[in-house]
C-alpha positions in Angstrom: -16.3 45.3 -19.8 -13.5 47.9 -19.3 -10.0 47.1 -20.6 -6.6 48.8 -20.4 -4.7 48.6 -23.7 -0.9 49.2 -23.3 0.5 49.6 -26.8 3.1 52.2 -28.0 2.4 51.8 -31.8 -0.2 54.4 -32.7 -1.6 52.6 -35.7 -1.9 49.3 -33.9 -3.3 50.8 -30.8 -5.9 52.8 -32.6 -6.9 49.7 -34.6 -7.2 47.5 -31.5 -9.2 50.1 -29.6 -11.6 50.7 -32.5 -12.1 47.0 -33.1 -12.7 46.1 -29.5 -15.1 49.0 -29.1 -17.1 47.4 -31.9 -17.2 44.3 -29.8 -18.8 46.4 -27.0 -15.7 46.6 -24.8 -14.7 49.9 -23.1 -11.0 50.4 -23.9 -8.7 52.9 -22.3 -5.4 53.2 -24.2 -2.0 54.2 -23.0 1.3 54.1 -24.9 4.0 53.5 -22.2 4.5 51.4 -19.2 4.6 54.3 -16.7 1.2 55.6 -17.9 -0.2 52.0 -17.6 1.1 51.9 -14.0 -0.7 55.1 -13.2 -3.9 53.9 -14.9 -3.9 50.7 -12.9 -3.6 52.7 -9.7 -6.5 54.9 -10.6 -9.0 52.4 -12.2 -10.3 48.9 -11.9 -10.0 47.0 -15.2 -11.5 43.7 -16.2 -8.3 42.9 -18.1 -5.0 44.4 -19.4 -3.8 44.0 -23.0 0.0 44.4 -22.7 2.6 44.9 -25.4 6.2 44.1 -24.3 8.4 46.6 -26.1 7.2 49.7 -24.2 9.0 53.0 -23.5 9.5 54.2 -19.9 8.8 50.8 -18.4 8.9 47.6 -20.5 6.1 45.1 -20.5 7.9 42.4 -18.6 8.7 44.8 -15.8 5.2 46.1 -15.6 3.8 42.6 -15.5 6.2 41.7 -12.7 5.2 44.8 -10.7 1.5 44.0 -11.2 1.9 40.5 -9.8 4.3 41.6 -7.1 1.5 43.9 -5.9 -0.8 40.9 -5.9 -3.1 42.6 -8.4 -5.2 39.7 -9.8 -6.3 41.6 -13.0 -6.0 39.2 -16.0 -3.1 40.2 -18.3 -3.0 39.1 -22.0 0.3 39.8 -23.7 0.0 41.0 -27.2 3.4 41.2 -29.0 5.4 40.5 -32.1 7.8 38.4 -30.1 7.0 34.8 -31.2 10.0 32.9 -29.7 9.0 30.0 -27.4 11.3 31.5 -24.7 9.4 34.8 -24.8 6.1 32.9 -24.5 7.3 30.9 -21.6 8.8 33.9 -19.8 5.5 35.9 -20.2 3.3 33.1 -18.9 5.7 32.3 -16.0 5.9 35.9 -15.0 2.1 35.9 -14.5 0.4 36.5 -17.8 -2.9 34.7 -18.4 -2.5 34.4 -22.1 0.0 35.3 -24.9 -1.0 36.3 -28.4 1.4 37.0 -31.2 0.9 39.9 -33.7 -0.6 40.1 -36.2 -3.8 38.6 -34.9 -7.5 38.6 -35.7 -9.5 41.0 -33.5 -12.3 38.4 -33.2 -9.8 36.0 -31.6 -8.4 38.7 -29.4 -11.9 39.5 -28.1 -12.6 35.8 -27.5 -9.4 35.4 -25.6 -10.2 38.4 -23.4 -13.6 37.0 -22.6 -11.9 33.6 -21.8 -9.3 35.0 -19.4 -11.9 37.2 -17.6 -14.3 34.2 -17.4 -11.6 32.0 -15.9 -10.5 34.7 -13.4 -14.1 35.1 -12.2 -14.5 31.3 -11.8 -16.8 30.7 -14.8 -16.3 27.6 -16.9 -18.7 28.4 -19.7 -19.6 31.6 -21.6 -23.1 32.3 -20.4 -24.4 33.7 -17.1 -27.8 32.4 -16.0 -30.0 33.9 -13.3 -33.4 32.2 -13.2 -35.0 32.7 -16.6 -32.5 35.4 -17.5 -29.5 34.5 -19.6 -26.6 36.8 -20.7 -24.1 35.6 -23.3 -21.0 37.8 -23.5 -19.8 36.0 -26.7 -22.9 36.7 -28.7 -23.8 39.9 -26.7 -27.4 38.6 -26.4 -29.8 38.7 -23.5 -32.8 36.3 -23.3 -35.6 36.1 -20.8 -37.7 32.9 -20.7 -36.2 32.0 -24.1 -37.1 35.3 -25.7 -34.5 37.7 -27.1 -34.4 41.0 -25.2 -33.0 43.9 -27.2 -30.6 46.0 -25.1 -28.2 48.8 -25.8 -24.4 48.5 -25.4 -24.5 50.3 -22.1 -27.5 48.3 -20.8 -25.7 45.1 -21.7 -22.5 46.2 -19.9 -24.4 47.3 -16.8 -26.4 44.1 -16.7 -23.3 42.0 -17.2 -21.5 43.8 -14.4 -24.4 43.1 -11.9 -24.8 39.5 -13.0 -21.1 38.8 -12.5 -21.6 39.5 -8.8 -25.1 38.5 -7.9 -26.2 39.7 -4.5 -23.5 42.3 -4.4 -24.6 46.0 -4.1 -22.7 48.2 -6.6 -22.7 51.9 -6.3 -23.5 54.3 -9.2 -19.8 55.3 -9.3 -18.7 51.6 -9.5 -21.1 51.0 -12.3 -20.0 54.1 -14.2 -16.4 53.0 -13.8 -17.2 49.7 -15.5 -19.2 50.9 -18.5 -17.6 54.2 -19.4 -14.0 54.9 -20.5 -11.8 58.0 -20.4 -13.1 61.1 -22.1 -16.7 59.8 -22.4 -19.3 62.2 -21.2 -21.4 60.7 -18.5 -24.7 62.3 -17.6 -25.4 62.6 -13.8 -28.4 60.3 -14.1 -27.0 57.9 -16.8 -26.9 54.8 -14.6 -30.4 55.5 -13.3 -31.7 55.8 -16.9 -30.1 52.5 -17.9 -31.5 50.8 -14.8 -35.0 52.2 -15.6 -34.7 50.9 -19.2 -33.6 47.4 -18.1 -36.5 47.2 -15.6 -38.9 48.0 -18.4 -37.5 45.1 -20.4 -36.8 42.6 -17.7 -39.4 43.4 -15.0 -39.4 45.9 -12.2 -38.0 43.4 -9.7 -35.1 42.4 -12.0 -32.7 44.9 -10.4 -33.0 45.9 -6.7 -32.3 49.4 -5.5 -30.5 49.7 -2.1 -31.3 53.2 -0.9 -28.1 55.2 -0.4 -25.9 52.4 -1.5 -26.6 51.3 -5.1 -28.0 48.4 -7.1 -27.9 44.6 -7.0 -29.4 41.5 -8.7 -30.6 39.2 -5.9 -29.1 35.7 -6.2 -31.5 33.6 -4.2 -29.7 30.5 -5.5 -31.0 31.2 -9.0 -27.9 32.7 -10.6 -25.3 30.4 -12.1 -22.1 31.2 -14.0 -20.5 29.1 -16.7 -23.5 27.7 -18.5 -22.5 26.1 -21.8 -24.5 26.4 -25.0 -25.2 22.6 -25.2 
């Protein structure tokens, strides 16, 4: 899952980026509102983590512009402003959640997963497709009840396909979701991850659409929002 972090404090930004990467998120980090605006024009993000006190363009103005452009990307405000009036304003301006600093990185990660889940229409944490289950919260994949070990990239790629079963995603779209800025991407990286997933899940788990990309066929078997109960 690829996120945009907008935070002008170098120490806080570096800490959040490192912590979320350990939670298997891909995190692009910018330090002012104008840079965030340009990033949102260039990339598709699963969510935005937005500080309010930003140089060049403040967080409230950036949020207003995002919603004015009808960009549905989930926005989670992260700020030291703890007044009720600030919380109300942020949520009323279109933020999906509001978290006051300092906060626990585990809670931040959980809130990110929650806002993304709600925006994609899922009620629960797990995605089920037949006998295949992916749990973003625990970062586990199971097939017919058996744990399947997958790498961070394999998990991200599989999750991207499962979020949109039946939809064909190109190699470029998959690369965009699982790699961040400055990360070296081999020309055949996606194909290698697909090959490895097929070895673990079965050759028919992921379909190749020649000249277009890859998809997981729905066939009515894929469901979002499965609870753990």
